[in-house]
Every structure is written in C-alpha cells, then in structure tokens.
N, C-alpha and C positions, 0 to 999 in steps of 0.2 A: 426244038427251041431250048428245052431244059438242058439237053446234052451240050449244046453250043455254049450256053451260059456257064455250065460247070467247067467246060474246057477253058473258057476265057478266065474264069476265076482261078483255076488251077495254075494257069500260066503266070498269073500275077503273083502267085505265092511261091514260085520256084526260086531257088538260090541262083542269082545271076552272077555270082563270082565277086561280090562286093566285099568279102572278108579280107581285110588288109593283110593279115598274117598268113592265111591259107593260100591266097592268090597274089602273093607279093610280086611275083614276076610281072604282073600287069602294071604295077606302079613303080618298080625298081628303076627303070630308065628315066623316070621323071625327076629323080633327085640325085643323080650320080655326082653332081658338082658339090653336094653337101655331105658326102659319105667319108667316113674315116676308113683306113685300110690297115689291117694288122696281119703281118706275115710272121709265122713262127716255124723254124726249122730245127728239128732235133736229130742229131746224128746217132749212129750206133754206139759211139763212145759216150754219149750223154751230153755232148756240147749243144747248148741251145743258143740260137741266134734269132733275134726278133727285130722287126722293123715296123714302126708305126708312122703313118702319115695322116695328117689332119688338114682339111682345107681351111683357108683363112676365115671363111664364113663361120666356122665353129668357134674360132678364137676372137672374132670381131669384138673390139672394145675392151679386151682383156689386157691389163697391164703386164709388162714383162715379169714383174715380181710375182704376180698371181700364177702365171704360167710356170715360173721357176719353182714355186711351192708345190704345184701339182706334180711336176716331174722330178722332184727331189728324191722320191722313192717310187719304186715300181709298184708298190702296193696301192698307190693312187691311180695306177693305170690298169693293170690286170694282174690276176693271180691264176696259177695253174694248180689243178688238183692232180697230184702225181702219187705214185706208189711210195716213193721216198721223198724226203724234203728236197725241194728244188727252189731255191730262192733266186728269183730273177732280179738282176740289178740293171739300173739305167746306165748305159755306157756313155751315151751323149744325147743331147737334144738341142735343137736349134730352130729358131723361127726363120722362115724363108719368105720369099715374096708370095709363094703359093699357100703358106700356112705354117705347118710344123712337121719336122722330121725327128724321130727319136729311134735310137737303137738300144737293144737290150741283150744282155749276155748272161749265161749261167752254165755251170757244169752240174748236170743233174745225175751223173753216174750212168754207167752202162746199163743197157736193157731197160731203160726208163720208159714208162708209158704215160701219156697225157690223158687224163680222164675228162676233166671239165675245165672250161675257161670262165672265170668271173671277171667282168669288165667293170671296174670301179670308176672309169672315166665318166660314165653316165651320171655319177654322183657329183662330179666336179665341173662338168661342162654341159650346161643346160641346153646349149644349141646343138649338141651332138645327138642326133636322132637314131643314127644307124652306123654300125661298124661292120665292114666285110672282113672276115677272118679266113686266112688260108693257113692250114697246119699241115706240115709235111714231116713224117717220121719214117724210119726205115721200113715200117710195115704198111703205111697207108698215107694217103693224101686227101684232105677234105677242104672244101670251100663252102662257107655258109655265112649268113648274115645274122647279126644280133641287133634287134631293134628294141628301143625302150617301150614300144607299143605292143610287143609280142611276148608271150610267156616262155616260148622256146626258140631254138635256133630256126632260121629260115634256110632250107636247103635248095629251094628252087628260086633262083634269083633272076634268071632269064627265061 
C-alpha cells in the first residue's frame, strides 16, 4: 500500500512537458497565424538580404504613421552582431491585406559571420509574441523561434 501511494505521488510530481519554452513544439502549431517571419540570407561576398512578414493581427489598430515610424530605421526591427560593422537598412516596407512585408539590405563585407540577432520589434509591437527566424550563410542554415516569453532561441518548433 505504501509503495502504491509513493508511486502515485511520484507520478504527480513528474514534469509532464508544460514548460512553454522547453517544449514549444507542443504549442507552436496553435499560434501559426500570429507569428512573424524573418528570413536573412548572407552571401559569400557579404551581401545581406532580409525579408520580414508580419500578420495583420500584430498590427491591428496601428495607424500607418506608427508603422512608418517603426520601419523608418532597421534598428527598430532587428540588429545583427557581426565581426565587422554591418548596418542593415530598410529597403522597402508595405502594409498588405495579410499584414506587413519589409525587405532589408546591407553589404557586410566578405567572409562575414552573424553571431546574434536582437529583435527590437518586440519593444515596438506589443501584439508580436513570436518571430520565426531563418538565417542562411555560406557556412550554415538555421531556423529558430524567438519568443518574448523565452530567454533564449527555440530550436525545436515542430
């Protein structure tokens, strides 16, 4: 009887995978319609091309002037930690029926490496909870999520 009770209590204390950040794959498909997507491609020559798409639900109720202020400079969207200075500039942005599309460009110089991405959009868009980022460089390709609820990147999305 004591062993049965101990086993039952032990089962109640187990981690059943409820940690949002560690087990994000269990929740990810529930909020696909509200995710932003950021794609960054860096060539051997150091040319950087970026594309950001945000769903309308993230921009809901925002005036065009507010959106324009955010996207007036790339520092309001994201910054990259690189070996040499690489200032990413907003090439164009436009509101669409689905939300917003923005493109970014930079010449970062040859043999450049991207260390870290800081997403300032979370400071400007309260409704943005998560951004899925895909980075492609000549050496590697990575896809991960950045959530305002998690301290680090989320690599297991599905």
